[in-house]
Backbone bond lengths (Angstrom), bond angles and torsions (degrees), N, CA, C in turn:
res aa  C-N    CA-C-N  psi(-1)  N-CA   C-N-CA  omega(-1)  CA-C   N-CA-C  phi
1 Q - - - 1.459 - - 1.523 108.84 -
2 V 1.339 115.08 134.11 1.457 121.59 179.02 1.523 108.82 -125.55
3 H 1.322 115.55 133.79 1.462 121.59 177.82 1.512 108.20 -112.33
4 L 1.338 115.96 130.94 1.462 121.03 -174.85 1.522 109.55 -124.00
5 V 1.315 117.04 131.90 1.465 121.69 179.07 1.516 109.21 -129.54
6 E 1.333 115.52 118.04 1.456 120.90 -179.78 1.525 110.99 -93.96
7 S 1.320 115.01 156.70 1.456 121.74 172.70 1.519 108.31 -156.61
8 G 1.336 115.03 166.05 1.454 119.54 174.18 1.508 115.73 106.52
9 G 1.323 117.95 -3.58 1.453 119.51 179.14 1.522 111.44 -70.86
10 G 1.322 115.21 170.71 1.452 119.51 178.69 1.505 111.71 162.62
11 L 1.334 114.11 -164.19 1.456 121.70 -179.36 1.525 109.13 -103.20
12 V 1.318 116.51 131.44 1.466 121.09 -179.97 1.527 108.39 -141.99
13 Q 1.312 116.27 150.56 1.459 120.75 177.35 1.521 111.09 -79.31
14 A 1.309 115.31 153.48 1.458 119.89 176.71 1.522 110.23 -55.75
15 G 1.317 115.22 137.66 1.454 120.90 -176.52 1.510 113.92 92.22
16 G 1.311 116.37 -11.87 1.450 120.94 -178.17 1.513 112.71 -83.94
17 S 1.321 114.30 -175.47 1.460 121.52 -177.43 1.514 110.51 -129.03
18 L 1.309 114.32 157.82 1.459 120.88 178.51 1.518 107.39 -154.97
19 R 1.327 116.31 145.60 1.455 120.01 175.63 1.524 109.45 -122.43
20 L 1.306 114.99 123.73 1.452 121.47 175.61 1.516 109.80 -97.59
21 S 1.320 114.88 147.43 1.463 120.95 177.81 1.517 109.69 -121.89
22 C 1.298 115.23 146.68 1.464 121.85 175.50 1.521 107.25 -134.05
23 V 1.316 115.77 113.75 1.460 120.52 177.47 1.516 108.46 -95.49
24 A 1.312 115.48 123.62 1.458 121.44 -178.78 1.516 110.40 -103.53
25 S 1.325 116.45 142.00 1.454 121.05 174.67 1.524 108.30 -137.78
26 G 1.322 114.97 153.45 1.447 120.11 -178.56 1.518 110.71 137.57
27 R 1.297 115.60 -175.57 1.454 120.70 -177.13 1.522 111.24 -92.11
28 A 1.297 114.40 150.12 1.467 121.19 173.02 1.519 112.77 55.19
29 L 1.326 116.89 41.52 1.463 119.49 -178.43 1.522 111.95 -60.73
30 S 1.317 116.55 -26.15 1.462 119.15 -177.98 1.521 112.24 -66.36
31 T 1.303 117.68 -13.71 1.465 120.50 -179.81 1.525 112.84 -90.71
32 Y 1.314 116.65 -4.92 1.463 120.55 -174.20 1.530 112.73 -102.15
33 F 1.315 114.24 143.69 1.449 121.65 163.46 1.535 106.04 -85.08
34 I 1.324 116.69 129.60 1.463 120.82 -179.43 1.524 108.54 -128.13
35 G 1.313 116.00 136.80 1.460 118.52 -179.11 1.511 111.75 -169.18
36 W 1.335 115.33 -144.81 1.455 120.10 -167.42 1.523 113.00 -137.63
37 I 1.326 113.61 147.28 1.445 122.47 167.54 1.522 107.12 -132.10
38 R 1.322 117.30 169.52 1.453 119.97 175.01 1.517 109.57 -146.11
39 Q 1.317 114.80 157.86 1.449 120.50 176.02 1.516 109.06 -139.39
40 A 1.320 115.18 116.41 1.457 121.57 177.13 1.523 109.21 -87.36
41 P 1.327 117.25 157.12 1.463 120.14 -179.98 1.525 112.06 -56.70
42 G 1.318 116.06 127.91 1.450 121.29 177.41 1.514 115.34 74.96
43 K 1.332 116.90 7.85 1.467 120.59 -178.45 1.522 110.85 -122.16
44 E 1.321 115.05 163.05 1.462 120.08 177.06 1.526 109.96 -75.06
45 R 1.314 114.48 159.43 1.455 119.01 176.37 1.520 110.33 -64.17
46 E 1.318 115.18 145.74 1.462 121.33 -178.32 1.520 109.77 -122.71
47 F 1.311 115.36 129.78 1.466 121.45 177.47 1.519 109.11 -78.09
48 L 1.340 117.28 129.47 1.461 121.53 -177.87 1.527 113.39 -105.96
49 G 1.313 117.04 -27.11 1.456 119.89 179.30 1.508 112.30 143.48
50 V 1.313 115.90 157.87 1.460 121.93 176.81 1.516 108.66 -137.67
51 K 1.304 115.31 164.24 1.447 120.05 -179.38 1.520 108.94 -134.15
52 G 1.305 116.16 132.16 1.445 120.78 175.11 1.510 111.40 -77.82
53 W 1.278 117.03 174.39 1.469 121.25 -175.37 1.520 111.63 -57.54
54 S 1.290 117.44 -42.16 1.462 119.62 -179.56 1.523 112.28 -130.25
55 G 1.310 115.07 7.73 1.456 117.62 -177.05 1.499 112.89 -93.32
56 P 1.315 117.05 173.85 1.467 121.63 -179.95 1.522 111.67 -73.68
57 G 1.297 116.00 161.96 1.444 120.12 171.65 1.517 109.38 -66.83
58 I 1.315 116.40 139.10 1.455 119.68 -173.39 1.516 111.32 -141.63
59 G 1.353 114.87 148.15 1.450 119.08 168.24 1.509 116.67 99.25
60 Y 1.330 118.50 8.20 1.453 118.39 -178.85 1.526 111.55 -58.57
61 P 1.335 117.45 128.28 1.468 119.21 174.66 1.522 109.89 -77.46
62 D 1.302 116.25 163.30 1.462 120.83 -178.86 1.522 112.02 -58.55
63 S 1.329 116.74 -29.47 1.458 120.71 -175.67 1.525 112.61 -64.67
64 V 1.342 117.82 -22.44 1.471 120.15 -177.78 1.522 112.22 -125.63
65 L 1.322 117.85 -4.51 1.452 121.57 -177.35 1.523 111.12 -57.05
66 G 1.317 115.60 128.35 1.454 121.29 -179.19 1.516 113.50 88.64
67 R 1.326 117.86 -12.55 1.470 121.51 179.38 1.519 112.28 -112.39
68 F 1.321 117.35 -33.42 1.459 122.33 -177.72 1.526 109.82 -108.78
69 T 1.331 115.25 143.72 1.459 120.69 177.92 1.519 109.48 -136.90
70 I 1.321 115.91 132.37 1.462 121.43 176.99 1.524 108.27 -104.83
71 S 1.311 114.98 132.62 1.459 120.02 176.32 1.517 109.00 -135.45
72 R 1.313 114.57 162.97 1.474 119.17 -174.79 1.515 108.92 -137.26
73 D 1.327 116.00 127.62 1.462 122.76 176.66 1.521 107.71 -102.59
74 K 1.311 116.14 105.99 1.467 119.69 -176.05 1.514 112.19 -68.97
75 D 1.306 117.45 -28.29 1.472 119.79 -178.46 1.522 112.40 -68.35
76 T 1.314 116.86 -32.96 1.467 120.85 -177.74 1.520 112.68 -110.60
77 N 1.325 116.90 3.88 1.474 121.64 -178.52 1.530 111.32 53.65
78 T 1.306 114.53 41.62 1.463 120.11 -177.94 1.520 109.95 -116.73
79 V 1.311 115.81 135.48 1.464 122.15 174.04 1.521 107.79 -113.73
80 Y 1.310 115.26 131.07 1.456 121.09 -176.78 1.522 110.55 -109.00
81 L 1.332 113.94 151.37 1.463 121.09 169.91 1.522 106.57 -124.98
82 E 1.320 114.78 104.68 1.455 120.67 178.35 1.517 107.67 -89.84
83 M 1.349 116.06 122.51 1.462 121.03 -176.26 1.527 109.41 -119.47
84 N 1.299 116.01 121.03 1.455 122.28 179.59 1.525 110.47 -119.74
85 S 1.323 114.86 163.25 1.469 120.92 179.06 1.522 110.89 48.88
86 L 1.303 115.84 49.21 1.461 120.43 -175.21 1.517 111.81 -65.95
87 K 1.339 114.46 145.93 1.450 122.39 -179.15 1.524 109.10 -121.33
88 P 1.332 117.79 156.72 1.475 119.12 177.39 1.529 112.57 -54.73
89 E 1.323 117.15 -32.12 1.465 119.58 179.68 1.525 113.52 -72.62
90 D 1.316 117.51 -4.61 1.461 120.89 173.50 1.532 111.36 -83.89
91 T 1.322 116.78 -5.77 1.464 120.32 177.93 1.519 109.78 -60.38
92 A 1.336 116.02 124.36 1.459 121.01 -175.26 1.520 109.27 -175.67
93 V 1.315 114.44 170.80 1.460 120.43 166.81 1.527 106.74 -91.26
94 Y 1.305 116.03 124.50 1.462 122.34 -178.26 1.522 108.52 -103.09
95 S 1.321 115.21 128.35 1.463 120.41 -177.35 1.518 110.69 -124.85
96 C 1.300 114.94 144.43 1.454 122.54 174.69 1.525 108.87 -86.49
97 V 1.321 116.56 142.20 1.461 121.07 179.66 1.522 109.86 -132.81
98 A 1.327 115.54 155.85 1.458 120.71 177.73 1.518 109.48 -143.49
99 G 1.320 114.69 142.30 1.452 119.89 178.24 1.509 110.91 -160.93
100 L 1.311 116.85 166.28 1.461 121.60 -175.62 1.520 113.17 -85.77
101 S 1.334 116.32 -12.48 1.458 119.99 -179.82 1.510 109.62 -130.20
102 F 1.330 115.11 155.17 1.451 119.18 174.57 1.520 108.36 -83.62
103 V 1.324 114.12 119.18 1.458 121.08 178.09 1.507 106.84 -130.85
104 R 1.311 115.30 126.95 1.455 119.43 -177.44 1.530 110.02 -86.81
105 A 1.326 114.19 56.98 1.462 120.99 -178.74 1.514 108.77 -157.03
106 P 1.326 118.03 141.96 1.465 119.90 -176.25 1.517 114.42 -67.46
107 D 1.321 117.64 -23.48 1.463 120.43 -178.55 1.525 112.55 -91.98
108 G 1.306 117.01 7.90 1.455 120.05 -176.50 1.508 115.21 -90.90
109 Y 1.336 117.18 12.93 1.449 120.80 -174.98 1.521 110.30 -124.00
110 G 1.327 114.73 143.72 1.451 119.67 -172.98 1.516 115.07 -88.74
111 F 1.335 116.20 -16.18 1.456 119.12 -176.47 1.528 109.91 -128.00
112 F 1.326 115.41 136.06 1.459 122.31 -178.06 1.527 109.80 -131.13
113 G 1.326 116.42 145.54 1.453 120.99 170.40 1.521 109.79 -83.57
114 Q 1.324 115.42 179.55 1.463 119.96 -176.46 1.518 112.57 -79.68
115 G 1.313 117.06 -15.92 1.456 120.89 177.94 1.514 112.87 93.71
116 T 1.322 115.05 153.08 1.456 121.52 176.68 1.535 107.76 -137.90
117 Q 1.323 115.79 136.93 1.461 121.02 -175.16 1.526 110.39 -82.97
118 V 1.323 115.25 132.76 1.457 122.36 172.16 1.525 107.16 -120.65
119 T 1.319 115.45 124.47 1.456 120.95 179.04 1.521 108.83 -122.40
120 V 1.325 116.03 125.18 1.461 121.61 -179.50 1.520 107.88 -112.08
121 S 1.322 116.11 117.88 1.457 120.68 -178.80 1.524 110.08 -92.00
122 S 1.322 115.20 148.15 1.472 119.84 -178.73 1.523 111.55 -89.10
């Protein structure tokens, strides 16, 4: 069982930056891929990427490639989503996910956080 708690969402102007945090708790966290998905109003969930315990960040879609970065602090069991050059179309609920396998799909993970709202104004 993995428990995920996100924080760091809010309102930001286009072009700005924001960093989301996801604190993970539970057993055997080193065996999980942990990362992020998002869901914008009226749209399907979008997979943003996950990071293994010691592996590189993986899975960035073209929509965020070069602007978003996922990192993982093993000492604090925290996974970050650094978002730069934000656009109004990045407005969404961002959720942390965890799973035992790397799946390039938002529904491929067994554990989800409650989500945090990110709103980008134009």
